[in-house]
C-alpha positions in Angstrom: 92.3 74.9 54.6 90.4 71.6 55.1 89.8 72.6 58.8 88.4 75.9 57.7 86.0 74.2 55.3 84.7 71.8 58.0 84.3 74.7 60.4 82.2 76.7 57.8 80.1 73.6 57.0 79.3 72.8 60.7 78.4 76.4 61.3 76.0 76.3 58.4 74.4 73.1 59.7 74.0 74.5 63.2 72.5 77.7 61.9 70.1 76.2 59.4 68.9 73.1 61.2 66.7 75.0 63.8 65.3 77.0 60.9 64.4 73.9 59.0 62.8 72.3 62.1 60.8 75.5 62.7 59.7 75.5 59.0 58.6 71.9 59.2 56.7 72.5 62.4 55.1 75.5 60.9 54.1 73.5 57.8 52.5 70.9 60.0 50.6 73.3 62.1 49.4 75.3 59.1 47.4 72.4 57.7 44.2 74.4 56.9 41.8 72.0 58.5 43.8 71.7 61.7 44.2 75.4 62.1 40.5 75.9 61.7 39.8 73.1 64.2 42.0 74.7 66.8 40.3 78.0 66.3 36.9 76.3 66.8 38.0 74.6 70.0 39.4 77.8 71.4 36.3 79.8 70.4 33.9 77.3 72.0 36.0 77.2 75.2 35.9 81.0 75.4 32.1 80.8 75.3 31.9 78.2 78.0 30.2 80.3 80.6 27.6 81.6 78.1 26.6 78.1 77.1 26.7 76.8 80.7 24.2 79.5 81.7 21.9 78.5 78.8 22.0 74.8 79.7 21.4 75.4 83.4 18.5 77.7 82.6 16.9 74.9 80.5 17.7 72.5 83.3 15.7 74.7 85.6 12.8 75.0 83.2 12.5 71.2 83.1 9.7 71.1 80.5 8.3 67.8 79.2 7.7 66.8 75.6 5.8 69.2 73.4 5.5 71.6 76.4 9.1 73.0 76.1 7.9 76.5 75.3 10.6 78.4 77.3 13.4 76.0 76.5 12.8 76.1 72.7 12.4 79.9 72.8 15.7 80.3 74.5 17.6 78.2 71.9 15.8 79.9 69.1 16.6 83.4 70.5 20.3 82.4 70.9 20.4 81.2 67.2 18.6 84.3 65.9 21.0 86.6 67.8 23.9 84.7 66.2 22.5 85.4 62.7 20.6 82.2 61.9 17.3 82.3 60.1 14.9 80.4 62.4 11.6 78.8 61.2 9.4 77.9 64.2 6.4 75.6 64.5 7.6 73.1 61.9 5.9 69.8 61.2 2.8 70.8 63.2 4.8 71.0 66.4 4.8 74.4 68.2 8.2 73.9 70.0 10.0 72.5 66.9 12.2 74.6 64.7 14.8 74.6 62.0 17.6 77.2 62.1 19.6 77.7 58.9 22.7 79.7 57.8 24.7 79.7 54.6 23.7 78.5 51.2 24.4 75.7 48.7 26.0 72.3 49.3 26.9 70.5 51.4 24.0 70.8 53.9 25.1 69.6 57.3 22.4 69.2 60.0 22.9 69.1 63.8 20.1 67.8 66.0 19.1 69.5 69.2 16.8 68.2 72.0 15.5 69.9 75.1 12.6 67.9 76.7 12.7 66.7 80.3 11.2 63.6 81.9 8.3 63.6 84.3 8.9 62.7 87.9 12.6 63.2 88.1 12.7 66.4 90.1 16.1 66.8 91.7 18.5 69.4 93.1 22.1 69.5 91.9 23.3 67.6 94.9 24.7 64.0 95.3 21.7 62.8 97.4 18.1 62.4 96.5 16.4 65.8 97.2 13.6 67.1 95.1 13.6 70.7 93.8 9.8 70.8 93.9 9.2 70.6 90.2 7.1 68.0 88.3 9.9 67.0 86.0 13.7 66.8 85.6 16.4 66.5 83.0 17.3 62.9 83.8 18.4 62.3 80.2 20.4 65.5 79.9 18.6 67.1 77.0 19.2 70.6 78.3 22.9 69.8 77.6 22.0 68.2 74.3 20.3 71.2 72.8 22.8 73.7 74.1 25.9 71.8 72.8 24.2 71.5 69.4 23.5 75.2 69.0 27.0 75.9 70.2 28.5 73.8 67.5 26.2 75.3 64.9 27.1 78.9 65.9 30.8 78.1 65.7 30.3 76.7 62.2 28.5 79.8 61.2 31.4 82.0 62.5 33.8 80.0 60.3 31.5 80.5 57.3 31.5 84.3 58.0 35.3 84.1 57.9 35.1 82.4 54.5 36.8 79.3 56.0 33.8 77.0 55.2 31.2 76.9 52.5 27.8 75.4 52.4 24.7 75.3 54.7 24.5 74.6 58.4 21.1 73.6 59.9 20.1 73.2 63.5 17.0 71.0 64.0 15.2 71.9 67.2 13.6 68.5 68.1 10.9 68.3 70.8 9.6 65.3 72.7 12.3 62.8 72.1 11.2 61.0 75.2 8.2 59.0 73.8 6.8 61.8 71.6 8.8 60.9 68.5 9.3 64.5 67.5 11.9 63.8 64.8 9.6 61.3 63.1 7.2 64.1 62.2 10.1 66.1 60.9 11.3 63.2 58.7 7.8 62.6 57.5 7.4 66.2 56.6 10.5 66.0 54.4 12.6 68.5 56.4 15.7 66.3 55.9 15.3 65.8 52.2 18.2 68.2 51.3 20.5 67.2 54.1 23.8 65.5 53.2 25.0 64.5 56.7 23.4 64.6 60.2 25.4 65.0 63.4 24.1 64.4 66.9 25.1 63.4 70.4 23.7 62.3 73.7 24.7 62.8 77.3 26.1 59.8 79.0 28.7 58.5 81.6 31.5 57.9 79.1 33.0 59.4 76.0 32.4 57.3 72.8 31.2 57.4 69.3 27.9 55.7 68.9 28.2 52.4 67.0 25.3 50.6 68.7 22.0 50.6 67.0 18.7 51.3 68.8 15.5 49.4 69.4 12.6 50.1 67.1 9.6 51.1 69.2 5.8 51.5 69.0 3.9 53.1 71.9 0.2 53.4 72.5 -2.3 54.3 75.2 -5.1 51.7 75.6 -8.3 53.2 77.0 -11.1 51.0 78.4 -14.7 52.2 79.0 -17.0 50.5 81.5 -20.0 51.2 83.6 -19.8 52.9 87.0 -21.6 51.6 90.0 -21.4 51.5 93.8 -18.7 49.0 94.5 -20.4 47.7 97.7 -24.2 48.2 97.2 -24.5 47.3 93.5 -21.3 45.9 92.0 -23.3 43.7 89.7 -24.5 46.7 87.9 -21.0 47.9 87.1 -18.4 46.8 84.5 -14.9 47.8 85.6 -12.5 49.4 83.2 -9.7 48.8 85.6 -10.5 45.0 85.5 -10.0 45.3 81.8 -6.6 47.0 82.2 -5.5 44.4 84.7 -6.7 41.5 82.5 -4.8 43.0 79.5 -1.6 43.4 81.6 -1.9 39.8 82.8 -2.2 38.5 79.2 0.7 40.6 78.0 2.9 39.4 80.9 2.0 35.8 80.0 3.0 36.6 76.4 6.5 37.6 77.4 7.5 33.9 77.4 6.4 33.6 73.8 8.1 36.5 72.1 11.8 36.8 70.9 14.1 37.3 73.8 15.3 40.7 72.5 11.8 42.1 72.9 11.1 44.7 75.6 7.5 45.4 76.7 6.7 47.9 79.5 3.7 49.8 80.7 2.3 52.1 83.3 -1.3 52.4 84.4 -2.0 56.1 83.9 -5.6 56.1 85.1 -7.0 53.3 87.3 -10.1 55.1 88.7 -10.7 57.7 91.3 -12.2 56.0 94.4 -12.1 52.4 95.7 -15.9 52.4 96.3 -16.7 53.3 92.7 -16.5 50.8 89.9 -14.2 52.6 87.5 -15.9 53.4 84.2 -12.6 54.6 82.6 -9.1 53.3 82.9 -6.0 53.7 80.7 -2.7 51.9 80.4 0.4 53.2 78.4 2.5 50.6 76.6 5.9 50.5 74.9 6.9 47.6 72.6 10.5 47.4 71.5 12.6 45.1 69.3 15.8 45.5 67.2 13.8 44.9 64.0 11.0 47.3 63.0 8.8 44.6 61.4 9.0 42.5 64.6 7.8 45.5 66.6 4.8 45.8 64.5 4.0 42.0 64.8 4.4 42.0 68.5 2.3 45.2 68.9 -0.5 43.5 67.0 -0.5 40.7 69.6 -0.7 43.3 72.4 -3.7 44.8 70.6 -5.3 41.4 70.6 -4.8 41.1 74.3 -6.5 44.4 74.8 -9.4 43.3 72.7 -9.7 40.0 74.7 -9.6 42.0 77.9 -12.5 44.2 76.8 -14.5 41.2 75.6 -14.0 39.3 78.9 -14.9 42.2 81.1 -17.8 43.5 79.0 -16.1 46.8 78.4 -15.1 48.6 75.3 -11.6 49.5 74.2 -9.9 52.0 71.9 -6.2 52.8 71.6 -4.1 55.7 70.3 -0.7 55.3 68.8 1.5 57.8 70.7 5.0 57.2 69.2 6.9 54.9 66.9 10.6 55.0 66.0 13.0 53.0 63.7 16.2 51.3 64.6 19.4 53.3 64.1 21.4 52.9 60.9 25.1 53.1 61.6 27.7 54.8 59.4 31.3 53.7 59.8 32.7 56.4 57.5 31.3 59.1 59.6 32.0 57.3 62.9 35.7 57.0 62.0 35.8 60.7 61.3 34.1 61.6 64.5 36.3 59.3 66.5 39.5 61.1 65.5 37.9 64.4 66.5 36.7 63.1 69.8 40.2 61.8 70.6 41.6 65.3 69.7 39.1 67.0 72.0 39.6 64.6 74.9 37.5 63.8 77.9 36.4 65.5 81.2 38.8 66.2 84.1 37.2 66.7 87.5 38.2 69.1 90.2 38.7 67.9 93.8 35.3 69.1 94.7 33.8 67.3 91.7 35.6 64.1 92.7 34.0 64.3 96.2 30.6 64.9 94.6 31.2 61.9 92.3 32.2 59.6 95.2 29.1 60.5 97.2 26.9 60.0 94.2 28.4 56.7 93.3 27.7 55.4 96.9 24.0 55.5 95.9 24.5 53.0 93.0 23.3 49.4 93.3 26.3 48.1 91.4 30.0 48.8 91.4 30.7 51.8 89.3 33.6 52.4 86.9 36.6 54.5 88.1 35.8 58.2 88.3 38.9 58.9 86.2 37.3 57.1 83.3 35.5 60.3 82.4 38.9 61.5 81.1 39.3 58.7 78.6 37.9 58.1 75.1 36.5 54.7 74.3 37.9 53.0 71.2 35.6 52.8 68.2 33.8 49.4 68.3 30.7 48.2 66.4 28.3 46.5 68.9 26.4 43.6 67.6 23.3 44.2 69.8 20.9 47.0 69.5 21.4 48.4 73.0 18.6 48.9 75.5 16.9 52.1 74.3 15.0 53.7 71.5 15.4 57.0 69.8 13.7 59.0 67.1 17.2 59.7 65.7 16.7 56.2 64.2 14.1 57.7 61.7 16.6 60.5 60.8 19.2 57.8 60.1 16.9 56.5 57.3 16.7 60.0 55.8 20.5 60.9 55.6 23.8 59.5 56.7 23.9 60.0 60.5 26.6 59.9 63.2 26.6 60.6 66.9 28.6 60.4 70.1 28.1 60.2 73.9 30.0 62.5 76.2 30.6 62.1 79.9 28.1 64.5 81.3 27.3 62.2 84.2 29.5 60.6 86.9 30.8 57.3 85.5 28.3 54.5 86.1 25.3 56.8 86.4 22.2 55.3 84.8 20.1 57.4 82.4 16.6 58.4 83.6 17.6 58.6 87.2 17.7 61.3 89.9 21.5 60.9 89.8 21.6 61.9 86.1 19.4 64.9 86.8 21.7 66.0 89.7 24.9 65.7 87.5 23.2 67.7 84.7 22.8 70.7 87.1 26.5 70.9 87.8 29.7 71.6 85.9 30.3 67.9 85.6 27.4 68.1 83.1 28.5 71.3 81.3 32.1 70.2 80.9 30.9 67.1 79.1 28.5 69.2 77.1 31.5 71.2 75.7 33.3 68.0 74.8 30.3 67.2 72.6 30.0 70.7 71.2 33.7 70.7 70.2 33.6 67.2 68.7 30.5 68.0 66.6 32.0 71.2 65.3 35.2 69.5 64.3 33.3 66.7 62.6 31.3 69.2 60.7 34.5 71.0 59.6 35.7 67.7 58.1 32.5 67.1 56.3 32.4 70.6 54.9 36.0 70.5 53.7 36.3 66.9 52.5 33.8 65.9 49.8 35.1 62.3 49.8 33.7 61.8 53.3 30.2 62.7 52.2 30.5 60.5 49.1 31.7 57.5 51.0 29.1 58.0 53.8 26.3 58.2 51.3 27.4 55.0 49.6 27.4 53.3 52.9 24.0 54.8 53.8 22.4 53.5 50.5 23.8 50.0 51.1 22.6 49.9 54.7 19.1 51.1 53.8 18.7 48.7 50.9 15.5 48.7 49.0 13.4 49.7 52.1 11.0 52.5 51.5 10.7 54.5 54.7 7.3 54.6 56.4 6.7 56.1 59.8 5.8 53.5 62.4 3.3 55.9 64.0 1.3 56.1 60.7 -0.2 59.3 59.5 -1.3 60.6 62.9 -0.6 64.2 63.9 1.9 64.9 66.7 0.5 63.8 70.1 1.0 67.2 71.6 -0.8 66.3 74.9 0.7 62.8 75.4 2.2 64.0 78.8 -1.1 65.2 80.1 
């Protein structure tokens, strides 16, 4: 009898244990958020070719800041076809737009960029060969804008399926490269109702951004002199180019006497037309950067004094125009931790054999030893950097309007510097578009967490208020209108 009892008991255990395990597994996989996230990842991957084609079309357009007419129109059209309400020409910028879907709170914004850089014309090959254009996407903004609308459209689909509630907004942001497009959007109050802002940027690794940015002020200094024959009557002329060179010399001497974190750089955009004519007009374009916005303003004032001194010493006149100005970037650890988990879930970029060969040839053009190609597959651990990095971004101004979080995705071969022909080349290949989809998926998953977990928004806002302190935001470019022709 005892043997019969044990036989029945063992049979019951062997029959029911698999069922219990299946039930537990089913319970784990049916976590509502995780199921929605898996759906988002699959949906985005199914649309890979569609978004790849959009990105490569914008890569081919290669339009510089405030001139991104076709690029902006393509993104707007894609959003409209997906069901978004698109408002164009916002904040006095013809290529800027805001696309909205849904209603009520929370309001989650995703930033999209699409401007190219002048002088980085390049074919999608691992050697320096121009494609004959005047500009190129050496910072990958064709990927930036496309990934952002992809994430936004996926969130809209989930709203249609009643899986998310709230409002999703896509901000079409022109002229990030020196034009400070987002600053005008912040100044116009377009982020006033936004709870959380999500963004990303192309790069050579996969990581959540926990490094601030350098505050920045840029300006064009214009000198006016008197033209004369450079050989027959040079005494009758007053050279505007002499003034530019005198200013540059004084600023270069000043480098020894500014904080070491300062970055000052310039290009002479107009130095005259002919050697035998004393130039009556010359122009130099300056950037001044520092981790602290108040220090940028102080150093810029000294640069202006150098310009005034140069004009006085050369008997020319000078005027200047502020072109751009951006804040440092406020970091938000709450949102960063959320995004990090999602980036780790999505994973990095795996190269094909052909892409590995492309990467090796491209890396042979680098001046320093590059990281391993396989590092594109890995995710960097979340780490707060104490320095402010080496670049500036108008996302900094957005971070003073609402809690903001971003990531970098490996759209370039590891070790590729931004603003290079190598970055432009990568952006025209599937190395770039694969990384773009890592960003799209990560942003979508992060947005899902924000929409479904009110505590994330509450904690992120507390952190944001503390980081901002009692500072009252004021645009570093003043009250000027957008410099729509700054690339002319």
